[in-house]
N, C-alpha and C positions, 0 to 999 in steps of 0.2 A: 213756784213754777218748775216743771221738770225740764230736763235738757232738750227733749224733743220739741217742746213748745218754744223754747228760746231759739232753737235753730230755725224753726218755721217763721217766727216773728222777725228774726234778724235777716233771713233771706228775703222776705217780702219787703222789708225796709230798704235793702240794698237795690232791689229792682223797681222800687217805687219811683226813684229818680234815676233813670238809666243813664242819661247823658253825663250827670255829675259823677256817677260811679265809674263810668267808662273813662272819663278824663282823668280821674284820680288813679285808676288802675293803669292807665297808659304810662304814667310816670314810673310806676314800678316795672312795667314791661321794658321801657327804654333802659332803665338802670340795670335790669337783669341781663338784657342783651349785651350791654356794654361790658359788664363784668365777665359773663360766660365766654363771650367771643375773645376778649382780651386774654383771659387766662388760658383758653384753649389754644391760642396762638403760641403762648409760652410753653405749654405742654408739648405742642407740635415741634417747637424748636429743640426741646430736650430729647424727644424721641428720635428725631432726624439725626441729631448729633451722635446719639448713642448708637444708632444703626450704622452710621458712617464709620464709627470706631470698630464696631463688630465686624465690618467687612475687612478691616485690617488685622483683626485678631480677636481672640476670645477675651471677654471682660473679666473672667475669673482666672486668668493666667498672668503670671508675673515673669518678666524677663530679668534674669540676674546675670550680671557680668562682673569680672574681677575689678577691684579698684586699681586703676592704672598707676603704676609707679614709673614716672618718667626718668628716674635716676638709675633704673635697672638696665643693665646691658644685655640681659638675657630675655628672650621672648618667653621662655618657659616660666619666668617669675610672674608674668601677667596672664596666667591661665588658671582656670578652675580645675581642681583635682577631684578625684573620687572621694577623698575625705571631706571636701567642701560640700559635695552632694549629700553625703550622709548627715552632715551637720544641718544642712537646710531641711532635709527630710524629717528631722527630729523636731522641728518647730510645730507647736500645736496649731491645728487648723490647716496644715498642709496635707493635701490628698495624695499627690504624686509629684515626683521630680525626675526629669530626664535631661541629659545633656543634648545639645543641638550642634550639628555640624552642617554648614551650608557651603555648597560649591556650585560653580557654574559648569554645566556640561553641555556637550553637543550630542543630540540624539539623531539617529538616521534610520530610515526604513526605505530601502530602494532609492528612488530619486528624491524622496521627501526627507526633509530634515528640519530641525529647529534647535535653538538655544534655550535652555531651561534651567531653573534652580533645582538642584538635588539636595534634599534635606535628610540628614541622618538622625535617628532618635532610637531610644530603646523600644523595640516593637511591642513588648508586653504592656506598655502604658498607653498605647494608641486608644484603646477603649476608654481608659480613665480620663483622657484628655478630650473625650467627646467626638472623636472622629467617626464618621459614618460613610458607608459605601452604598452606591446605587447598584453596582454590579460587582460580583466576585466577593472578596473578603479582605479583612485587614491583615497586617503583618503579624507574625507570631515568632516565638523563640526558635522554631525549627527552620526558619527561612535563611539558612546559610548554605550557599552554593559555591563550589570551587570554580566552576567554569563560567559563572555569570552571576547576575544580581537580580533579585526579585524586588518589585516596587509596587506601590499603590499610586496610580496616576491621578493628576488633577482633573476635575470635571471638564475644564475647557482645553485640556492639553491636546486631545485628538484634533481640535480645530487649528492648532498652532503649527502643525506640520505644513511646510511649503515646498514647492518644487524648486530645488536648488539648481537644477539644470536649465531652468528657463532663462532666456536672455532678458525678459521683461521683469525679472524679479525685483522686489523692493523689500528691504528688511523690516519695514514698518507697516507694510500693507500686504494684501493678498498677492500671490504670484499668479502670473498668467501663463496658461499652458498652450494656447493655440495662436495662430497668426492673426486672428481677428481681435485678440486681446480680451476675450471673454474670461471671466473668472470661473475657475473650476475647483470644486471641493477636493481636498486631498483624499486619496483613496488608501487610508491606513487603518487597519484593524489592530488595535493595540494588544488584543488577546491572542491573535493567531499569527500575525506577521512577525518576521524576524526583525528585531530592533536592536541596534548596537549603540554604544555611547563611548565618548572619550572626554577627559577632563580638559578644562580651559588651561592654556599655557600659563605656567606659574612663574614666580620670581624667586631668586635666591636671596640670602640675607643682605647682600651688598646691593640689592635693588637692580641687579643686572638680569636681563632676560636669559632664561635658561636655553641653551642651544640644543636643538633636537639633533639626534643622530641622523646620518644619511638614510639609515633604514627606517621606513615608516613605522610608527608605533601602532601596534595592533589594537584595534578597539575591542571593548568588552561587550558581551551580550547582556541584555536586560529583559526580564520577563515580567509583564504586568499580571498581578494576581487580583487586582481590584481597581475600581475607579470611584473616586469620592462622589458622594451625593452633592447635588447643587445646593450651595448656600452662599451667605454673604462674605465668607472668609476668603480673602484673596490668596492665602497660602494654599488652600485646598482646591483652588481653581487652576492655577498655572504653575504648580510645582509637582515634583514627585518625591515620595517619602520612602526611605529604605532603612534597613537595620544599620545602626551607627557602627557596630563592630565590623560588619561586612564592608561598609563604605571606607572605614579606616584601612582595612586590609587591601582593598583595591586601589586606594589612593597611594598607599605605600608602594604597591607594585608598579603603579604608573610612574611615580617619582623615580623609582629605580630604573625603569625603562627609558625615562627622559633624561637621566643623568643628574637628577636633582636629589641630593642626599639630605634628608631632614632628620631632626632628632626624634627618637622614638617616644611615643606616648607623652607628648608635651603637655597635654591637658585640653581643656575646652574653652572656647571663647565665650560661650553662652550656655545658660541652663534655663530651662522652662519649669516653672513651678505652678502646679494646679492647686487651687484653694478650694476647700470644702464648701464654704459659704461666700458668696460674692460680696456680702456686707463686710467681710473681714479682710478683703483684698488690700485696702489702703493701710490698715493697721499692720498687716504682715509685711507690706512693702517698707514701711517705716522701720520695722524690727530688723529687716534684712540690711537696711542702710546703716543701722546702729552696729551691726555685726561687721561692718567694713566692706560690704559689697555695693556695687552699683545696681540698683533695682528700680524698675519702672513698670507701670501697668496702665492699661487703657482706662481703668477706673479713676486714676488720678486726674486724667483729662476730663472725665465725666464729672468729677467732683468740682473742678474749677469751672466747667461750663455751667453746672447747676447753680453755683453761686452767682454768676453773672445773669443767668436766666431768672433766678429768683428776684433779683433787683428789678429786672425788666417787668416781671409779673406784678411786683408791688406797685410799680409806676402805673401799669395798665389797670390793675385793680383799684388804685386810688382814683383814677379817672372815672371808673364805673361807680365807685362808692359815692362820689360827688353827686352823680345822677340819682342814686338811691336816697341820699340825704335830702335832696330837693323833693323827691317823691314822698318821703316820710313827712316832711313839712306839709305837703299837700294832703296826706291822709289826716293829719292832725287838724288842719283847717276844715276839711270836709266834715269830720266828726263833730267839731265845735259848732259848725253851722247847722248840723242835724239836730243838735241839742236845742238850739234856739228855736228851730222850726217845730220841734216835737215836745215843747214844754208841757202842753196839755196832756199828751200821751204819757209822759213820764209822771205827771201829777196823778192821773187816773190810776196808773199802775201802783203807785204808792198808796192811794186811798183804798183800792180793792185788796190790798194786803201783800203786794209784791215786796220782797225784801230788798235792802240796798245791795246785797250781794248779787241778786238776780239782775238788777239794773246794770251793775258793773259788768257782769258776764255778758249781757246783751250787747253792750257797746264794744267790749273787747272782742267778741265774736265777729261783729261786723267789720271792725278794723283789721283783724287777722285774716278774714276772708278776702278783703281787698288785696292784702299782701300775698295771700296764697294764690288767688286767681291771676294776679299780675305775674307771679313767679312761674306758674304753669305755662301761661301764654308766652312769656318771655323766653322760657326754656325751649318751647317748641320752635319759636322763631329763630332762636340761637342755633339749634341743630340744623335747621334749613340753611341758615347763613353759613354755618361751618361746612356743610356739604357743597354749597354753591362756591365757596372759596376754594375748596379742594378741586372741584371740577374745573374751575377757571384756571387755576395754576397748572393742573394736569394738561389742559388743552394748549395753554400758552408755552409751557416748558416741556412739551413732548419731545423725547429723545435726549434731553439735557439732564434729566433726573432719573433716579431709579423708579420702576413702575409702581412700587408700593409706598412712595413718598407722599405724605400728607402734611400740610402746614397747620391744620387745625384739628385738634382731637378733643372731643367732649366725653370724658370717662363717666362712669355711673356715679362715682363719688362726687364729681363736680355738679352733676344734675341734681342729686339729692341735696347737696349743700346749698345750691342756689335757691331751690324752692323753700328749704327750711329757713334760710337766712331772710328771704323776703317775708315769710310768714311771721318771723320774730320781729322784723322791722314794723310790720303792720300792727302787731300786738303792742309793741312799745309805743308806737305813735298814738294808739288809741287809749293809753293808760290815763293821761291827763284829762281828756274829754270824759272818760268814764267816771273819774273822780268828781269832775264837775257835775255830772248828771246825778251822782249819789247825793251831793250836797244841796241840790235844788229843792226848795220848799214846795211841798205838795199844795198847800193852801195858796201860796203866792202864785204858783203855776196856774191853778184853776181860776183864781181871781183875775189874773192878767188876761187869760184867754176868754 
């Protein structure tokens, strides 16, 4: 018998007793739904946790700090120097290294003002670290101005300016500009309006507040050259980025005006390391720790989360596997019953010259088709169930989660694996019945019928 005849005969046998085939397939469908939905929930947990970490920082960036020496009496001993940066940059797999300097500043434009984080870094590495702008441009080496500072503004920063002259102002909410208390948007154009800034009041080494002189400290000008593109990174939403050398120069000038004398070029509290391949982040983090630095990255938290999620997925998958095991027993039972009912058919096939191999192929095809059809139907229903869960959660948790949050994800590899696995389950379940059909005596089958 050729393959086409076997397929036709096997298909007609399956649909000869539709109810039995449907009930047997139903077990596979239930098992497929159980496994796919459970695993999709685990994948959703991983992706949501990963996105939440990406909002706090890039996954391919490592934060490096000096190993703190509590016995040191000098702050300079607990700083990263330029030679440390060169040593870190020499590590294989490191793409770029830049020191970071963070300071709290107050920005003002007319009657509008806001407190914001100013972050200094080497401008030539902004593109290497994946920064992108929606308007204007990124910083470059030539952005050194004597009378003011240039900066790239966070995407949400224009919305943070508030009317500081309003009597109804609230530092945690919008300010109100009129007598009726209606909210009004701040009218600040970061590219055209005059914006000034001053640093937050600092402390000296004895932890005593530095006294300001009676003469007001003149604020510095700041000019926006770009605004970051909207993304999940919180740093590029509500911070401004400036050249680190310019920031140090202005900070030194401000300290001198405020009467706060600090040591020159003490070093850096933090260094950012960009890794070429995200898969090497954890390994390079461990290498930095062996070198004596304090290093951490978001990928470490992802790895820990994945371990926990994998355990949950195994539990979920085990529940679905039990359903598939029951379905496999059902397929075996169905095929054995089919052998007893089709004894005459098997005997006739042997008498007219059908080989034992053909009979084996016939029953294996029927069993695998039950697994395949159950897998396809179960997959379709699983996708609908996944979409329904996402829509239900989106409607119930509207405003409490990010718009792109989904709790169930069915990737292509999971869909293909589910159908392939159920087909193999059907094939394995039909093996013993197929062997039994091969051993059936043709004369005994015809004589009995």
